[in-house]
Every structure is written in structure tokens, then in C-alpha cells.
C-alpha positions in Angstrom: 12.1 -1.8 -21.9 14.4 -2.9 -24.7 12.5 -4.9 -27.4 14.7 -4.3 -30.4 18.3 -5.7 -30.5 20.5 -2.8 -31.6 24.1 -2.0 -30.7 24.0 -0.5 -27.2 25.2 3.0 -28.3 22.6 3.1 -31.1 19.8 2.9 -28.5 17.4 5.8 -28.1 15.0 6.9 -25.5 12.2 5.3 -27.6 14.0 1.9 -27.3 14.5 2.2 -23.5 11.6 4.1 -22.1 8.8 2.8 -20.0 5.7 4.1 -21.8 3.4 3.4 -18.8 3.9 6.9 -17.4 2.2 7.7 -14.1 1.7 11.4 -13.9 0.9 13.6 -10.9 -1.4 16.6 -11.3 0.2 19.7 -9.9 -2.9 20.3 -7.7 -2.6 16.9 -6.0 -1.7 16.9 -2.3 1.6 15.7 -1.2 -0.1 12.9 0.8 -2.0 11.7 -2.2 1.2 11.8 -4.3 2.9 9.6 -1.7 0.0 7.1 -1.7 0.2 7.1 -5.5 3.9 6.4 -5.5 3.4 3.5 -3.0 0.5 2.0 -5.0 2.4 2.2 -8.3 5.7 1.2 -6.8 7.5 4.2 -8.3 10.0 6.6 -6.9 9.2 9.7 -9.0 6.8 11.0 -11.6 6.3 13.9 -13.9 4.0 16.7 -12.6 1.5 17.9 -15.2 -0.8 20.8 -15.6 -4.5 20.6 -16.7 -3.5 20.2 -20.4 -1.1 17.4 -19.6 2.1 19.4 -20.2 5.0 18.4 -18.0 5.6 21.3 -15.6 7.8 19.6 -13.0 8.9 16.3 -11.4 8.3 15.0 -7.9 10.4 12.2 -6.3 10.4 10.3 -3.1 13.5 12.3 -2.2 11.3 15.5 -2.3 8.6 13.7 -0.2 11.1 12.5 2.4 12.7 16.0 2.7 9.2 17.5 3.2 8.2 14.8 5.7 11.3 15.4 7.8 10.8 19.2 7.7 7.2 18.7 8.9 8.2 16.2 11.6 11.2 18.0 13.0 11.5 21.4 11.5 14.7 20.4 9.7 15.7 18.3 6.8 17.1 14.9 7.4 18.2 12.1 5.0 16.5 9.3 7.1 14.4 6.8 5.1 11.0 5.9 6.4 8.4 3.4 5.2 5.5 4.5 3.0 3.0 4.7 5.9 5.3 7.0 8.0 5.9 9.4 5.1 2.2 9.6 4.2 1.2 10.4 7.8 3.7 13.2 8.2 3.2 15.0 4.9 1.0 18.2 4.9 -2.0 18.5 2.6 -0.3 21.1 0.5 -0.2 20.8 -3.2 2.6 19.1 -5.2 3.3 22.2 -7.2 4.7 23.9 -4.1 7.4 21.2 -3.7 8.0 19.7 -7.1 11.2 20.4 -9.0 10.1 22.9 -11.6 11.7 22.9 -15.1 12.4 19.1 -15.2 15.0 17.6 -17.4 13.1 16.3 -20.4 14.2 14.6 -23.6 12.7 13.6 -27.0 12.2 10.0 -28.0 15.2 10.1 -30.4 17.8 11.1 -27.7 20.6 8.6 -27.8 21.9 6.6 -24.8 25.2 8.5 -24.4 23.3 11.9 -24.3 20.8 10.4 -21.7 23.6 9.2 -19.5 25.5 12.5 -19.7 22.3 14.4 -18.9 21.7 12.3 -15.8 25.2 12.8 -14.6 25.2 16.5 -15.2 21.9 17.1 -13.5 22.5 14.5 -10.7 19.2 12.8 -11.4 18.0 9.2 -11.9 15.2 9.6 -14.4 14.5 11.5 -17.6 11.0 12.3 -18.8 10.4 11.6 -22.4 8.0 14.1 -23.9 6.3 14.6 -27.3 6.2 17.8 -29.3 3.5 19.2 -27.0 5.6 18.6 -23.9 3.4 15.8 -22.7 5.1 12.8 -21.0 5.2 9.7 -23.2 7.8 7.7 -21.3 10.4 7.6 -18.5 14.0 6.4 -18.9 15.6 5.6 -15.5 19.3 5.1 -14.7 18.3 1.4 -14.2 17.1 1.3 -17.8 20.5 2.5 -19.0 22.3 0.0 -16.8 20.1 -2.9 -18.0 20.9 -1.9 -21.6 24.6 -2.1 -20.9 24.3 -5.3 -18.9 22.4 -7.1 -21.7 24.5 -5.7 -24.6 26.1 -8.3 -26.8 29.9 -8.7 -26.4 31.7 -6.6 -28.9 28.5 -4.6 -29.6 29.0 -0.9 -30.2 
């Protein structure tokens, strides 16, 4: 989170990102991914290949949609607790249900660009990657809101 005091519109992904990135191997089962999300108290994570390159993203929305399809043969927007989702997910691999070609950014991406990217893609998290496309951080919509909420009055 934000450690350096800068004007809010001078903030970059490096300033806002959570560097404790939980990644999901693309071969992991959906059930194991759901358990990982619950254990880590996260709602989404980058999916990585064997070399650690970001190849997708998986979110609880993806898991809930798959859980409902497995339970009723149709998608539903109902929200279930972690134990219900985990019990209804098939053992299939994450790579079959992840969102491929995730929205990624570099560490120097500014706050305005991040906000616009989230709006344009209708997403709540951006994956910060290094030059090798390996995840080094996550910036969530909550991180952007926190930066705005704690900005000094009259700050840029």
C-alpha cells in the first residue's frame, strides 16, 4: 500500500501495489484454487505457467459461475460461502476457466491510467508485471479508492 506521500495523481502502480502476490498455477484444479482464495482471503489471482509468466487471471466470479453451472446446468449470480463453492466445483484445471490475456501493467503506470483501464475492461484488479511478464504486484480498485480517500486536501 501507499508508503510514500506524493500528490495523488503522481502515484504509480509501484506506489499502490500489494507486492505479496498469490499466484495460481494454470494446472491447479478449480477446487484447489477456491481453497487457496479462501485461505489467502483474496478474490482473484494471476494464473501463471511453469516459468512464472502471467497467462491469465482467475476470480471468485469465475469460480461462482462455474459452481452454478456444475450445480444447476446454468449460470446464476447467487453468492455462496466458501465451503459450498469448493464442494460444487469440478476437478478441472484452472486454465480451462481462467480469463486469458489478462490486463497487466508495468510498475510505472500512473493512477489515472490504472483507473481508466479498470473502467474500460470492467475489472477490479490489475496485475503488475515485470519485463518478463512475471507478476510482481496487484493493484485493486480498493487501492485506488484508498489513495483518493487519504489524499491531502488540495493535493494534485
